[in-house]
N, C-alpha and C positions, 0 to 999 in steps of 0.2 A: 611186062608191065601194063603196055596196051590193052593186051587183053583181056584185065579183068574189068568187072562192072565199075561204074564210077564209083559207086556206095563202095563198094571193095574198096578202092584206090585210096578213098577219102579214108576210109578207115585203116591203112595200112599208114597213110602218111601222118593220121593223129598217132597211132602208136608209135612209131619213131621218134617226132616232136615231144611228146610225154617224157618218155624214157631218155632221150637227151636233155630236157629239162631237168628231170629228177638228178640225174649225174651231173649237173651242173652244180644244182642245189644240194648235192651232199655232202660237198665239202664248200657251205655255204660262209664259215667264219674266212678261212684261207679268202675265197673269191671275195668276200665283201672288202677284206683288209686290200687285196689287188686292186680294188675297184677305186678304193678311198684315196690309193696315194698317187693315184691320176688327176686327184686335184690340186695335189700341191706346187706343178709349175706354175698355177696362178697367178700366185704373189710374182713372182721372180719377171714374170711377164707383164704384171702391170707395172711393176720397179725399171724393167727395159726399157719400156716404150714411153714409161715417163721420164727417163733420160735422154732418150731422141726427141722429143715435143721438147723438153727442157734445151737441148743445143741447138734446136732449130729456130725457136723461139726466142733465142738470147735471153733462156733465165724467164719466160711466160710461156710456161707450156700449154697454159688453158687458151692460149691465143693462137696459138700456130696449127696452120692446117697440113696436110700432107694427102696430094690427089682428091682432095674433095673432105677428107678424114680428120676429124678434131682429134683432141686426146680422148673423149669419152667415146669419140663412134670407135677408133681403135679397139677401147678395153672390150668393148661391147661384140665387137666383131670378132675379134679374138675369142670369146665366149661363145658366141654362135657357132664359129670355125669348131669350134673344140667339139661340140654339140654333133655337128656334120662329121667330125671323126668319127666321134665316138659310135653313130652309126653303119658309115662305111669301113673301116677299119676291120681287118680280119686276119687278125696276127696267128701266126702259125700256119693258114690254111695253103698257102702251095709249097712250102716246105713239108707238108704231111702229107699232101696229093702225091708228091715227088717221092717220098719213101714207101707208099702204099705201093708205087709202080716199082718199085728199086727191088722190095722186099717178097713180090710178089700176091700181096694183099688183094687187087682189084681182082683176081679169078674169083671171089667169096658176089662180086655183084653180077657176075656173069649167071648165077645161078638162083639170084633173089629178085622178087616181084618189085625189084625197085633198083634204078640205075645209080651210079654213084654220083652223079651230078646231084640228082632230086636229094638223096641221102644225107650229100653234106650239105643242102642248102635249108635240109631242114634240122640237121645239127647245128648250123651257125645263127638259124632265126630263134632257137631255144637259147642259145647263149645269150642273145641278146636280149631274150625277154627276161632271161635269170640279172642281166648285168642290168637292164633298167628297173628291176624287180628292187634290186639294192640301191643303185644311184639315183633313183627319183630323190629321195627327198635331200641328199647331197647338193643334186642341181640346183634342187627348187631353192636351198637355203643360198645357195653360192648368188643365183641369180637375184635374191632377196637382198644381200648383203650390197650388190653392185647393182641396183634398180637406177640409181642417180646418173649413171653411163648409157642408160636408154633414153635419150635427150627426147625424143619424139614418141616416146609412148607404145602402146599395140598396136600394130598395122591395122587395115581395112580387113573383113572379114576374108575378100577375093584373095589377098596378100596372104594372109595367116593360112589358107586352106594350100596354097601352091607352094607355101613354105613345108607344111606339113608332107606334103605330097612329094617335094623335092628330098627330104630325109630320106622317106620310103625308097624313092631311085635309087638315092646314095647309097644305103644297104645293095640293092641288086646291085649295083655298078660295081661296086669295091666288091663283090664275091665274085662276079664273073672276071672280072680284071687279076685277082689273086688266081682264080682257076686255071684262067689260060695261063697262067706263068708257071703252076707245079704239074698243066697236063705235057707241058714241054718234056718233062720225065721220060716220056715213052721213049724221046728220041736222046734227051740227055741225061743220061742217071742222076747227073749233079746239078742242082738249078741255083744254088747258092749264090754264087759270083752273079748271076744275070737277077738272081731276088734281091741281091744288094743294089742294082743299079736301078732295079726299080722301084724300089723304096724310095731310095735317094729322089726320085724325081718326081716321085708321088708326094713327098713332103713338102718340096718347093711349089710344084706346079698345080698343086690341090690347093692353096693357098691356105692351110694350115697355119706357116708362119709366119707370111705376111699378106694383106690384101693383095690380087695381081694387079688392081688397078696402079700400082707401085711400081710396077716394070715399064721399062719403057718404050717406046715400037724400035722395031718389029716386033720385039719378043712379046710383047703383050697379045696382038694378034695371032702370033704364032700358037701361041697357048690359048686362045681362043678356041681353034679348033681341033684342040683334044678332049676326051673326055675326062681328063683329071681336074679339071676346075669343079666341077657339079658335085666330089666327094666334100668337100669342104666350102669352098668360096662362096658358090651359086645359094645353096640355102642362107648364108648369112647374108650374101648381096640381096636376096629378097627381102628379107625381114627387116632390113634397115633402108629397102627403098633405093637402093642401088640400080635396083633394074627395072628401066621404063615400061609403063605398065603395056605399051605396046609391042614392048619384044617380050613379057612375059612368059606367056603362053608358047610363045614361039621356041623360046629357049627351054621349057617342057617339053613341048615336043621335041627338041634335037636330043635332048635327053634320053629321053624312050625310043628313038632312033638307036644311038648307041648303046643302050641297051639290048633291043634285038639286035643289031650287030653281034654284038659280045656274046650274045645266047646261041648264033647260029654259028660263031668261030669256035667258042668250048664245044658245041656237039660234034662239029666238024673233025678239031683235036680229037675228042674222045673217041669217034669213029672210026679216023685215021689209025689212031694208037694203038686200038684193040686188036688191029688188022694184022700189028706188027710185035703186039703184044705175048710174051712167051709163056708167062706164068710161073717162072721162076723164082724160087725163095719161100718164105712163109711156112 
């Protein structure tokens, strides 16, 4: 791929992206139904947090606070973390990569003008574009109906820019984290157990289930050193003003460093895996 001129590489990437997008939209009815079903847990989560705050506030949920979060804050956080997870989640990626390795399908990438990592990245990007083409209206409706929970209104332009950037970086981080799990399939043909452990850690440590501010020390500090918080907690915390102005771009920089590290790890795993890849199957 590196031998191709830049214009040809861009044309190749665009064609792969377009075909992947068309595949996603070919079954848009089923895709739309699956997308809309993801919004159902919102109601149960709101009632769950109301019960928690009602217990903490001894019947006065509106007056209770947890780690600096009011009930309104926690609902706003949940909605924003759900948005972050929509960007960073990569359903089926790791298992799909391991399956391609196990069945010998990786060999097709050895003769194509694009490697597997780039090919799958373009496919996931197309998936997200298709997802938000359908989900933008439901998301907008949910946020409109829940606007009373965003008590601080819109953040300043700089914070909003950092929020959008954090979502894009969350997509890349989520992709390369899942990809690295899948690439372990070069050494262990079945990665389902490892994937289960990873997904469990991801769900809790990303902040999707609850704000990481609720964790006691030293667990809070330990989680801070891991990349998972950037998948859901960090974008939501930016929007809600939970990240101090002096640390905002520093944290963005750390997220970029994590991304670069994961890209290098994925490339290393892929290169090392190909050296021992037999190509059987398929």
